[in-house]
RODO-715679 format. One line per field, with one value per residue (C-alpha): x, y, z. Coordinates in steps of 0.1 Angstrom, whole numbers, padded with zeros to 4 digits. Example, Ala and Ser with C-alpha at 12.3 -4.5 7.8 and 13.67 -1.06 7.14 Angstrom:
u	(0123, 0137)
v	(-0045, -0011)
w	(0078, 0071)
// end
This chain:
u	(0788, 0812, 0835, 0866, 0877, 0909, 0927, 0921, 0886, 0885, 0910, 0888, 0856, 0868, 0896, 0923, 0959, 0961, 0995, 0976, 0945, 0971, 0985, 0951, 0937, 0965, 0966, 0930, 0932, 0920, 0903, 0879, 0883, 0881, 0897, 0930, 0950, 0969, 0985, 0959, 0929, 0911, 0891, 0868, 0873, 0840, 0848, 0880, 0864, 0838, 0861, 0884, 0854, 0842, 0879, 0883, 0850, 0856, 0892, 0887, 0860, 0884, 0894, 0911, 0931, 0911, 0917, 0916, 0903, 0871, 0864, 0865, 0842, 0818, 0816, 0819, 0850, 0886, 0908, 0938, 0917, 0910, 0945, 0956, 0930, 0944, 0979, 0972, 0951, 0980, 1006, 0983, 0977, 0941, 0943, 0964, 0977, 0999, 0992, 1011, 1005, 0970, 0959, 0953, 0962, 0950, 0973, 0948, 0951, 0988, 0990, 0966, 0983, 1018, 1002, 0991, 1024, 1042, 1019, 1023, 1062, 1060, 1040, 1056, 1094, 1090, 1068, 1064, 1074, 1039, 1020, 1039, 1028, 0993, 0994, 1002, 1041, 1052, 1088, 1085, 1121, 1128, 1098, 1108, 1143, 1135, 1108, 1129, 1166, 1174, 1158, 1172, 1158, 1155, 1141, 1103, 1103, 1119, 1130, 1138, 1172, 1154, 1146, 1184, 1195, 1180, 1190, 1226, 1225, 1216, 1242, 1267, 1256, 1259, 1295, 1305, 1291, 1305, 1268, 1242, 1212, 1174, 1162, 1135, 1109, 1121, 1115, 1082, 1060, 1054, 1091, 1101, 1128, 1150, 1143, 1148, 1182, 1193, 1182, 1202, 1231, 1228, 1226, 1258, 1278, 1293, 1297, 1334, 1317, 1301, 1264, 1242, 1217, 1241, 1236, 1256, 1277, 1292, 1294, 1330, 1337, 1312, 1309, 1326, 1295, 1277, 1241, 1211, 1180, 1159, 1172, 1196, 1232, 1261, 1291, 1326, 1334, 1305, 1315, 1350, 1336, 1314, 1342, 1362, 1335, 1331, 1368, 1374, 1343, 1354, 1388, 1375, 1349, 1378, 1402, 1374, 1367, 1404, 1407, 1376, 1389, 1426, 1408, 1389, 1418, 1439, 1410, 1406, 1445, 1444, 1418)
v	(1235, 1216, 1207, 1213, 1245, 1251, 1283, 1287, 1285, 1314, 1333, 1334, 1341, 1371, 1384, 1381, 1369, 1333, 1335, 1367, 1343, 1314, 1337, 1350, 1314, 1302, 1326, 1320, 1282, 1268, 1300, 1317, 1288, 1253, 1231, 1223, 1237, 1211, 1219, 1239, 1226, 1238, 1213, 1210, 1188, 1170, 1165, 1151, 1127, 1118, 1110, 1090, 1068, 1060, 1051, 1030, 1013, 1003, 0992, 0972, 0954, 0949, 0913, 0923, 0954, 0987, 1016, 1049, 1065, 1043, 1052, 1089, 1085, 1062, 1086, 1119, 1128, 1145, 1120, 1135, 1136, 1099, 1092, 1111, 1094, 1060, 1069, 1081, 1051, 1028, 1049, 1044, 1006, 1010, 0998, 0966, 0968, 0988, 1016, 1017, 1038, 1046, 1007, 0997, 0958, 0943, 0923, 0892, 0893, 0895, 0867, 0845, 0853, 0845, 0812, 0802, 0806, 0787, 0760, 0755, 0757, 0729, 0707, 0708, 0719, 0746, 0775, 0797, 0832, 0841, 0825, 0849, 0879, 0869, 0868, 0904, 0904, 0926, 0916, 0879, 0870, 0892, 0878, 0843, 0847, 0863, 0837, 0806, 0815, 0778, 0779, 0783, 0806, 0794, 0813, 0810, 0789, 0790, 0754, 0737, 0719, 0687, 0688, 0690, 0661, 0629, 0644, 0649, 0615, 0599, 0615, 0606, 0571, 0574, 0586, 0561, 0530, 0548, 0548, 0573, 0587, 0597, 0622, 0638, 0618, 0637, 0673, 0686, 0692, 0728, 0736, 0754, 0741, 0767, 0759, 0722, 0731, 0752, 0726, 0700, 0720, 0726, 0687, 0684, 0703, 0698, 0726, 0735, 0727, 0693, 0709, 0694, 0719, 0748, 0781, 0786, 0811, 0785, 0755, 0749, 0711, 0699, 0663, 0645, 0642, 0657, 0668, 0676, 0699, 0666, 0654, 0629, 0630, 0608, 0604, 0607, 0571, 0560, 0582, 0567, 0530, 0540, 0554, 0526, 0501, 0520, 0528, 0493, 0501, 0537, 0526, 0501, 0521, 0550, 0526, 0516, 0550, 0556, 0524, 0533, 0568, 0556, 0532, 0559, 0583, 0552, 0547, 0583, 0584, 0553, 0569)
w	(1018, 0993, 1018, 0999, 0975, 0957, 0963, 0922, 0927, 0953, 0934, 0906, 0924, 0944, 0919, 0943, 0941, 0950, 0973, 0994, 0997, 1008, 1033, 1047, 1051, 1065, 1093, 1102, 1103, 1138, 1145, 1120, 1096, 1110, 1084, 1068, 1040, 1020, 0987, 0967, 0986, 1017, 1033, 1063, 1091, 1084, 1049, 1055, 1080, 1057, 1027, 1054, 1064, 1029, 1021, 1049, 1047, 1010, 1012, 1042, 1025, 0993, 0986, 0954, 0939, 0938, 0919, 0938, 0910, 0910, 0946, 0938, 0906, 0926, 0955, 0935, 0953, 0945, 0935, 0955, 0985, 0984, 0979, 1007, 1030, 1018, 1024, 1059, 1069, 1057, 1077, 1106, 1101, 1099, 1065, 1057, 1022, 1000, 0976, 0943, 0913, 0924, 0928, 0965, 0970, 1002, 1022, 1021, 0983, 0983, 1010, 0989, 0958, 0972, 0985, 0954, 0936, 0968, 0965, 0929, 0933, 0960, 0942, 0909, 0918, 0894, 0888, 0855, 0856, 0837, 0868, 0893, 0870, 0867, 0904, 0907, 0910, 0883, 0892, 0893, 0888, 0920, 0941, 0932, 0942, 0975, 0984, 0972, 0972, 0965, 0932, 0894, 0870, 0834, 0805, 0813, 0846, 0881, 0892, 0925, 0924, 0930, 0891, 0883, 0906, 0889, 0855, 0867, 0883, 0851, 0835, 0857, 0851, 0817, 0819, 0842, 0818, 0789, 0777, 0766, 0782, 0770, 0797, 0780, 0801, 0831, 0818, 0830, 0800, 0805, 0799, 0764, 0744, 0758, 0794, 0788, 0770, 0800, 0825, 0806, 0807, 0843, 0848, 0826, 0849, 0881, 0905, 0920, 0954, 0942, 0948, 0922, 0904, 0908, 0889, 0854, 0873, 0899, 0874, 0867, 0857, 0828, 0825, 0795, 0774, 0744, 0749, 0725, 0729, 0727, 0758, 0746, 0759, 0746, 0770, 0755, 0763, 0745, 0714, 0715, 0715, 0685, 0668, 0673, 0661, 0630, 0622, 0601, 0582, 0575, 0566, 0541, 0526, 0522, 0505, 0482, 0473, 0464, 0447, 0427, 0420, 0409, 0384, 0369, 0366, 0348, 0324, 0315, 0310, 0288, 0265)
// end
């Protein structure tokens, strides 16, 4: 009548050892007893088909992640039976999706969320790790590296090398002209100060292979310049010119201070 019983229930009802009941039931399966014994549950074939039908119907129609426990509660079914049915249906390819930690995620949902992340990345040349996590990818870093192997992970975002290339080109021009550059306008507004700092470091370095936008581990030869977190970079040539320009003024200032100090010491000695 119930469709499912546990060995413990039968043992308590008839005051018989659980192991004895298990052996006796197992010996009569397929003959006197039409059902299956799995773990601690004795289930009729009709009950198994009913659970399977319910699970197939609910999860086939699902458009977003569904908790197995919610199905069990809604239809007053054992949670283990619902879980086993879902696992079996996925294994037989009758359900398209994955079951993880009691949550069934339809394949169409995963595909849609993946497309959302991909579209953002392609449109903006970067994607926040938080967006990937909000789309259901708990290991956002691993997912993005797998989907976009050319990308570069920063502190809170994953960027395409095309973001680094124009920064690098501007810095090269500043170095060649012994000048300076303000790159703040080239940073996406969504970048945090830490992201901007890391991106500027990448842009200020040349990889051993000459590829722009290389990750920090492959960058070997930094460009001769000084960078600041606000996006300003001063080339060594510019700093040399600046130092040469202010050197006479500093020398004159130092001489005046020395003369003033000497005069003061002489006056004190006279007193």
